[in-house]
C-alpha positions as CSV (number, residue, x, y, z in Angstrom):
1,M,0.0,0.0,0.0
2,E,1.4,3.4,-1.0
3,L,1.1,5.7,2.0
4,Q,1.4,9.2,0.4
5,G,-1.9,10.9,0.4
6,K,-3.8,7.9,1.9
7,T,-6.4,8.6,4.6
8,I,-6.2,6.2,7.6
9,N,-8.6,6.0,10.5
10,F,-6.8,5.0,13.8
11,L,-9.1,3.6,16.4
12,G,-7.4,3.2,19.7
13,D,-6.8,4.1,23.4
14,S,-4.5,6.4,25.2
15,I,-1.4,5.3,23.2
16,T,-3.1,6.3,20.0
17,E,-4.4,9.5,21.6
18,G,-0.8,10.3,22.4
19,H,-0.6,10.0,26.2
20,G,3.1,9.9,27.1
21,T,4.4,12.1,24.3
22,S,5.7,15.6,24.9
23,A,3.5,17.3,22.2
24,P,0.7,16.5,19.7
25,D,3.2,16.3,16.8
26,K,5.2,13.6,18.6
27,K,2.5,10.9,18.6
28,F,2.7,8.2,16.0
29,T,-0.3,9.3,14.0
30,A,1.2,12.7,13.6
31,L,4.6,11.2,12.7
32,L,3.0,9.1,10.0
33,A,1.5,12.3,8.5
34,A,4.7,14.3,8.7
35,K,7.1,11.5,7.5
36,Y,5.0,9.4,5.2
37,G,2.3,11.8,3.9
38,V,-0.5,9.9,5.6
39,I,-3.7,11.8,6.3
40,S,-4.2,10.6,9.9
41,R,-7.6,10.6,11.6
42,N,-7.0,9.9,15.2
43,Y,-9.9,8.3,17.0
44,G,-7.9,7.4,20.1
45,I,-9.5,7.9,23.5
46,G,-7.5,7.2,26.7
47,G,-8.8,4.5,29.0
48,T,-11.2,2.9,26.5
49,R,-11.6,-0.8,25.9
50,I,-12.7,-3.0,23.1
51,A,-15.3,-4.9,25.2
52,K,-18.3,-3.2,26.9
53,Q,-17.8,-2.5,30.5
54,H,-20.3,-4.2,32.8
55,T,-19.9,-1.8,35.8
56,P,-19.6,1.9,35.0
57,S,-16.1,3.4,35.3
58,I,-15.1,6.3,37.5
59,E,-14.3,8.1,34.2
60,P,-17.3,8.0,31.9
61,R,-15.1,8.4,28.8
62,W,-13.4,5.1,29.5
63,D,-16.8,3.4,28.7
64,R,-16.8,4.7,25.2
65,D,-15.8,1.3,23.9
66,F,-14.3,0.7,20.4
67,I,-17.5,-0.9,19.1
68,T,-19.6,2.2,20.0
69,R,-17.1,4.5,18.2
70,V,-17.1,2.7,14.9
71,A,-20.2,4.7,14.0
72,E,-18.4,8.0,14.6
73,M,-15.6,7.2,12.1
74,E,-15.6,8.8,8.7
75,T,-16.5,6.4,5.9
76,D,-14.0,7.5,3.2
77,A,-10.8,6.1,4.8
78,D,-8.4,4.1,2.6
79,A,-7.5,1.9,5.6
80,V,-8.4,1.4,9.2
81,V,-5.9,0.6,12.0
82,V,-7.2,-0.8,15.3
83,F,-4.8,-0.6,18.3
84,G,-6.3,-1.7,21.6
85,G,-6.8,-4.4,24.2
86,T,-4.3,-3.3,26.9
87,N,-7.1,-1.6,28.9
88,D,-9.4,-4.6,28.6
89,Y,-6.6,-6.4,30.5
90,G,-5.7,-3.5,32.7
91,H,-9.0,-2.3,34.1
92,G,-11.8,-3.9,32.1
93,D,-14.4,-6.2,33.7
94,A,-15.7,-8.2,30.7
95,P,-14.9,-11.9,30.9
96,L,-12.8,-13.4,28.2
97,G,-15.6,-15.7,27.0
98,V,-15.1,-18.3,24.2
99,M,-14.5,-18.2,20.4
100,S,-18.2,-18.9,19.7
101,D,-19.4,-15.7,21.5
102,R,-20.9,-13.1,19.3
103,D,-22.1,-10.5,21.8
104,R,-20.1,-7.6,23.1
105,L,-20.2,-8.6,26.7
106,T,-17.1,-10.8,26.5
107,F,-13.7,-10.0,25.1
108,Y,-14.1,-12.7,22.4
109,G,-17.6,-11.5,21.5
110,A,-16.6,-7.9,21.5
111,L,-13.8,-8.6,19.0
112,H,-16.2,-10.5,16.7
113,T,-18.7,-7.6,16.9
114,L,-16.0,-5.0,16.3
115,Y,-14.5,-6.7,13.3
116,N,-17.9,-7.4,11.8
117,K,-18.8,-3.8,12.1
118,L,-15.6,-2.6,10.6
119,I,-15.7,-5.1,7.7
120,T,-19.3,-4.0,7.0
121,K,-18.4,-0.3,7.0
122,Y,-15.1,-0.7,5.1
123,P,-15.7,-3.9,3.0
124,D,-13.1,-3.2,0.4
125,K,-10.4,-1.5,2.5
126,P,-7.6,-2.9,4.6
127,I,-8.4,-3.3,8.3
128,V,-5.2,-3.7,10.3
129,I,-5.2,-5.1,13.8
130,V,-2.4,-4.1,16.1
131,T,-1.7,-6.1,19.3
132,P,-1.0,-4.5,22.6
133,L,2.6,-3.6,23.5
134,H,4.3,-5.2,26.5
135,R,3.8,-3.4,29.7
136,C,5.0,-3.6,33.3
137,N,3.2,-6.2,35.5
138,E,1.7,-7.9,32.5
139,L,1.9,-11.4,34.1
140,S,-0.5,-10.4,37.0
141,L,-4.2,-11.2,36.8
142,R,-5.0,-7.5,36.4
143,G,-2.8,-4.7,35.2
144,D,-3.9,-2.6,38.2
145,G,-3.1,-5.4,40.6
146,G,-6.8,-6.1,41.3
147,K,-8.8,-9.3,41.1
148,L,-11.3,-10.3,38.5
149,Q,-13.2,-13.5,37.9
150,D,-12.0,-15.1,34.7
151,A,-8.9,-12.9,34.9
152,A,-5.8,-13.6,32.8
153,P,-2.4,-12.2,32.0
154,L,-2.0,-9.7,29.1
155,K,-0.7,-12.4,26.7
156,A,-4.1,-14.2,26.9
157,Y,-5.7,-11.0,25.5
158,V,-3.1,-10.7,22.8
159,D,-3.6,-14.4,21.8
160,I,-7.4,-13.8,21.5
161,I,-6.9,-10.7,19.4
162,R,-4.7,-12.8,17.1
163,E,-7.1,-15.7,17.0
164,V,-10.2,-13.6,16.1
165,A,-8.3,-11.5,13.5
166,E,-7.1,-14.7,11.9
167,Y,-10.7,-15.9,11.7
168,Y,-11.7,-12.9,9.7
169,S,-8.4,-13.0,7.7
170,L,-7.4,-9.5,9.0
171,P,-3.7,-8.6,8.9
172,V,-2.1,-8.4,12.3
173,L,0.8,-6.2,13.2
174,D,2.1,-8.1,16.3
175,L,3.8,-5.4,18.4
176,Y,3.7,-7.7,21.4
177,K,6.0,-10.0,19.5
178,N,8.3,-7.6,17.7
179,S,8.1,-4.0,18.8
180,G,11.5,-4.3,20.5
181,M,10.0,-2.6,23.6
182,Q,9.7,-4.5,26.8
183,P,9.6,-2.1,29.8
184,E,10.5,-4.7,32.3
185,V,14.0,-4.3,30.9
186,P,15.3,-1.1,32.8
187,I,17.1,0.5,29.8
188,I,14.1,0.0,27.5
189,K,11.8,1.4,30.1
190,E,14.0,4.5,30.6
191,R,14.4,5.1,26.9
192,Y,11.0,4.3,25.5
193,I,8.2,3.6,28.1
194,P,9.1,5.5,31.3
195,D,5.7,4.8,33.0
196,G,5.7,1.2,32.0
197,L,2.7,1.5,29.8
198,H,2.8,4.6,27.5
199,P,5.6,5.0,24.9
200,N,7.3,8.4,25.0
201,D,8.4,10.4,21.9
202,A,11.1,7.9,21.1
203,G,8.7,5.0,21.5
204,H,6.2,6.7,19.2
205,E,9.0,7.0,16.6
206,I,9.3,3.2,16.7
207,L,5.5,2.8,16.5
208,A,5.3,5.1,13.4
209,A,8.1,3.2,11.7
210,K,6.6,-0.2,12.4
211,I,3.1,0.8,11.3
212,A,4.4,2.4,8.2
213,A,6.4,-0.6,7.2
214,F,3.5,-2.9,7.8
215,L,1.0,-0.8,5.9
216,R,3.4,-0.6,2.9
217,G,3.5,-4.4,2.9
218,I,-0.3,-5.0,2.6
């Protein structure tokens, strides 16, 4: 895919929104525009999840799940990039569910619902799925250290994202596997993800380069 002049809708959470960067022009969507000529539409909202929250959050905006926001996205995009899931692990309360789920109340079901909505809205456009990055404390049952029935480590969410995307034959950019950023390594945390979750300016440079290279290959 040639990037120059292409309009791309980015649906995501705080990383897409740019939390952790020093200025709006440092987030990866802005870098893709400046360096590669992409027309970036940023639909990132911090704290949001893919699956519907069962119990209302302390921040109402966190409950504007990805599925709800598909309707708000412009229809004339040349491609769509979906980058989420870390908040479902970190502070979501939807159970994982099973592959056969088709409702939005489980993580599996929400992914099926989301991908179906996106394919229906953009039937002849590339829809790229990006897995969550590594984060600190990702092996615990909850990213916030809390307890949750049917809880699982972050990798379980990553594996489900891969599985459901494969079912719909959607291309997956696996940043969990190959971003090169693991904040449990002190030097990587210092240079790229100081808070253990959100990449800084240098981290967003990596994100922009990885996403650009992947889009060029589809």
